[in-house]
C-alpha positions as CSV (number, residue, x, y, z in Angstrom):
1,M,151.4,114.7,72.3
2,N,154.8,113.9,73.7
3,T,155.7,116.5,76.4
4,D,158.8,114.7,77.7
5,T,161.3,117.5,77.2
6,R,164.3,115.4,78.1
7,R,164.3,113.9,74.5
8,F,164.5,117.2,72.7
9,K,167.8,117.6,70.9
10,H,168.2,121.4,71.2
11,K,166.1,121.9,74.3
12,E,168.0,124.9,75.8
13,L,168.3,126.8,72.5
14,T,164.7,126.1,71.5
15,G,163.6,127.5,74.9
16,K,165.5,130.7,74.2
17,V,164.1,131.0,70.7
18,I,160.5,130.6,72.0
19,G,161.1,133.1,74.7
20,V,162.4,135.7,72.3
21,F,159.5,134.9,70.0
22,F,157.1,135.8,72.7
23,D,159.0,139.0,73.5
24,V,158.8,140.1,69.9
25,Y,155.1,139.2,69.7
26,N,154.2,140.9,72.9
27,E,156.1,144.1,71.8
28,L,154.7,144.2,68.2
29,G,151.3,142.8,68.8
30,H,149.3,141.2,66.0
31,G,148.4,142.4,62.5
32,F,151.8,142.7,60.7
33,I,152.9,140.7,57.7
34,E,155.2,137.7,58.2
35,S,158.4,139.6,57.0
36,V,158.0,142.2,59.8
37,Y,158.0,139.4,62.5
38,E,160.8,137.6,60.7
39,K,163.1,140.7,60.7
40,S,162.2,141.6,64.3
41,L,162.8,138.0,65.5
42,Q,166.2,138.0,63.8
43,H,167.1,141.3,65.4
44,A,166.0,140.2,68.8
45,L,167.9,136.9,68.6
46,V,171.1,138.6,67.5
47,S,170.7,141.2,70.3
48,I,171.0,138.4,72.8
49,G,174.1,136.9,71.2
50,L,172.6,134.2,69.0
51,K,173.5,133.7,65.3
52,A,170.3,134.0,63.3
53,C,170.2,133.8,59.5
54,R,167.1,134.5,57.3
55,K,166.0,132.9,54.1
56,I,168.2,129.8,54.1
57,E,168.2,127.6,51.0
58,I,168.6,123.9,51.7
59,P,169.1,121.4,48.9
60,V,166.5,118.5,48.9
61,R,167.9,115.2,47.8
62,F,166.0,112.2,46.7
63,R,167.7,108.9,45.9
64,G,171.1,110.6,45.5
65,Q,169.8,113.4,43.3
66,T,169.1,117.0,44.2
67,V,165.5,117.5,43.2
68,G,164.9,121.0,44.5
69,H,165.5,123.4,47.2
70,F,163.7,124.3,50.4
71,E,163.8,127.9,51.6
72,A,163.6,128.0,55.4
73,D,162.6,131.3,57.1
74,M,165.4,131.2,59.6
75,L,168.2,129.1,61.0
76,V,169.4,129.8,64.6
77,E,172.9,128.8,65.7
78,D,173.2,126.4,62.7
79,S,170.6,124.1,64.4
80,P,166.9,124.6,64.6
81,L,165.0,125.8,61.5
82,I,162.2,128.2,62.1
83,E,159.2,128.5,59.8
84,L,157.2,131.6,60.7
85,K,153.5,132.1,59.9
86,A,151.5,135.2,60.4
87,V,147.8,134.4,60.4
88,A,144.6,136.0,61.7
89,R,143.8,132.8,63.7
90,C,144.9,129.2,63.8
91,T,142.5,126.4,63.2
92,R,143.0,122.9,64.5
93,L,143.0,120.2,61.9
94,T,141.5,116.9,62.8
95,K,141.4,113.7,60.8
96,R,137.9,114.5,59.6
97,S,138.7,118.1,58.5
98,Y,140.7,117.2,55.4
């Protein structure tokens, strides 16, 4: 795993988003559906002055043709896409597990 943070394109903004995510999680706790965390995260990001848009549709192009659309959970400051997941627990995938 590469932990050299000097190479991250949106290092400062990503750091803020992660910090706000933990604030939201620590306040709400676990057990809610994804949309609750998504709306709460958007509210918290906007409250600190960041632009956060939910359910962003992005066209997917392949060899010059639009072949579909990807719906991202959130876009912050027109840069990092956020894909949220609400799960009971995370499992680690290894090469042998799939």
